[in-house]
N, C-alpha and C positions, 0 to 999 in steps of 0.2 A: 504494500500500500504506500502511496506517496501523497504529498499535499497537492500536487498538480494533476489536472484532469481527474480530480478527486471523485467526482460523481461517477465517471466511467469506471474507475477502479473499484468503487464500492459496489456498483451494479455487477461488475464482473466477479467480484469476490462472493457476492450473494448467490449468483448463478452457480459458481463453482461449489459453494457450500451446499446448495440445494441438490447438487449432483453427487455429493460425497458426504452425506450427513454423518455417517459413522465416524469418519476421520475428524470432523468438526466437533462432534460430541466427545471424542477421546481427548482432544486438546482442552476443551472447556472443562471436562471432567477433572483433569489434572489441576487446572486452576482452582476449581471449587475445593478439591481435596486439600490443596496447599493453603487456601484461604481459611479453611476450618482449623487446620493444625496451627498455622502461624497466628491466627486471630484468637485461638484458644476457646472457640465456641462454635457450635453448629446453629446457633440462634442468630439470624441476620439482624435482629433488633439490637444485639449486643456486639456485633462484629461488622464494622463498616466495610471492610475489605470483602467479606462474604456478600454483603448487600450489592456491592458493585459487580461482583462476579455473577450473581444471580441475574442482575439486569442485563449483563452482556450475554448470558446464556439465553435469556428470553428473546433478546434481539436476534439471536441466531436460530430461533425457533426450536430450542431444546425443550421437550415436554416437561411439565412440572413434575411428573412421576420420576423422570430420569434425574432431575435436580435433587429431589428429596432422597432418592436412593443413594446418590453419590455422597450427599451430606451425611446420611446415616452410616454409610460404610466408612467414611473418613473419621467419624467419631468412634467407631468400634475398635476394641482392643485388638481384634484379629487383623486389622489393616496394617500390612507390613510395608506398603508403598512408602518410599522415602525419596522424594524428589528435591532436587536443588536447582536454584535459578543460576544459569550461567549465560552471560551475554558475550557474543562474539562480534568483532568489528573488522571491516575490510573494505576492499574496493572491487566493484564489478568491472565489466568491460567499459572502456573509455573513462575510467576513473570515477564511476558512480559510487557514492558513499553508501555503504550497506551496514545496518545493524541487525543482528539476529539474536532474538531473545528465546532462550530455551528453558524447559523444565525437564530434567532428566534424572533417571535412576542409574545411569551409567555414563559418566562424563567422558570416558575414553571412546566409547562408541559414538557419542554425539559429536565430539571434537573431530573424529575421523570423517564422519558424514558431512559436517559443515565444510571442512577443508576440501573434501572431494568435490562438493558443489561449486565452490569458488574456483578450484583448479581446472575442473572440467570445461568451464565456459570462459576461461581467460581472465578470471578475477584473481585477487590476492588476499588471503586472510592476513589481517594485520594484528597489531598489539592493542591492548585495552587503551581507549582514549584516542586512537588514531583518527576516528571520524566523528565520535559522539559530540565533539565541540561544535560541529556544524548543525546540530539539532537542538531544539528546545522541547521540553516536556510540556504538553498541553492536554487538558481535558477536551475531548471532542465528542459532541452529541449530534447525531444526524437524524433528522425527522423528515419523513416523506411529505412533500408539499401538497399533494392532492387533497382537496377539500378544506384546506386551511388558509386563513387570511394572514398574509405576511406581516402586516403591522401588529396584529394580535400576538403572533408567535414571537416577534421581536420584543414587544413590550413584556410578555411573560418571561422571556429568557433574561432580559436585562434586570427585571424586577427580582428574579431568582438569584442574581449575582453573576451572570455571564460576563465575560470580558470582551467578547466580540460576537458578531452575528453576520452571516453571509447567506445570500439567497442564490439559488440556481433554478433552472426551469423545472427540475425534478425534486429537489430537496432543499432543506434549510440546514446550515451547519452552525452550531452553537459552540463557541470556544470558551474555556474557563481556565483559570489558574489551577494547577494540579491540586492544591489544597482545597479549592472550592468545588471540585468536580462532583463529589458525592452529594453535597448539599443542593447544588443546582439540578443534578439529575433527579434527586428525590422530589424536589419541589415541582419539577415539570411532570414527573410521574403522577403526583397527586392531582395535577390539573388535567390528567387524562391523556397525556401525550404518549405515543408509542414510538420506539426508536428503531431506525435502520441499523444503527450501531451506536455504542456508548462505551467509551473507554479512554484511558489516558494514553496518548500517543506520543511518539517522537516525531516532531514536525520539523522538516529541514528549513534552514535559513535561506539557502540558495539551491538552485537546481542545475543538473547537468543534462544537456541534450545529447542524444545519439543520432547522428545523421545517416550513418551507414546501415543499410537494411540488414546485412548479415550480422552486424553487431547487435542490432535491436533484437533479432531472433535469439542470439546467445544470452542477452540480458534477460529476456523473458523466460527462457528455459532454465536459467540459473535460479530465478525467483520461484518458478514452479517446482523445481527439485527441492529447494529449501522448504517451501510451504507444504509440500506433500509429506515431509518428514514428521512423524508423530511427536518427536521431541521438540520440534520448533513451534513456539507459541505465536511469535510475531516476527515479521520481516519489515523493517523500516528502511527506506532508501530515498535518495534525492534525484531519482531519474525523472526527467521531464518527458514523460511518455507522450508519443504522438496522439493527437485527438482521436484518430481513427484506429489506433492499434488494438482497441478493445472490441471492435465491431465483429 
């Protein structure tokens, strides 16, 4: 996912998710389990991280039964899953900055898989901090535009504490400071809004364009290989994707 051509990328991501629900559920299931363990509670009222994960799961159409089952399993003594967060940074083809966030129970396997994806398509895995300085952490809430009044949504978002608001022909994007994300999301949820996506993202300061068609294909294949890996939770990058590359 990137900040440019955002709506195309979101639509593409949702279409991909709709065609591979099991993989999406696996990734979100890990996030839910980690949120329960690290937050010390399976009660979303007492665990803000879990509340955010549940909202993300619902935006991805994960059934409530699945969410409840994952939470109960994570709270059980018999759950031996032990995932750790590891973030990788590097460069894709043409110097595109890439951040890969993972949740893994086998760091050697994950490191090898991530390195393979970079190497296979002309990228380079770098050291911690080599590209993250080019990104800022932001809460991003996306709401489908259909049937909603722009002025009303903008007023509701700003009243809830959003820092920015943008409109596209298909969706509204509401930005927040990371610390304000949960509060803004919960306020909008109470007002009846449903989300296309809702999470804290790494948003790039600047973008890198790729003009060579062959390199564009390599970049997309690298992103697909990373996103198809069960250990990979998020892939953030500053690729200025062509407007029509998602068609």
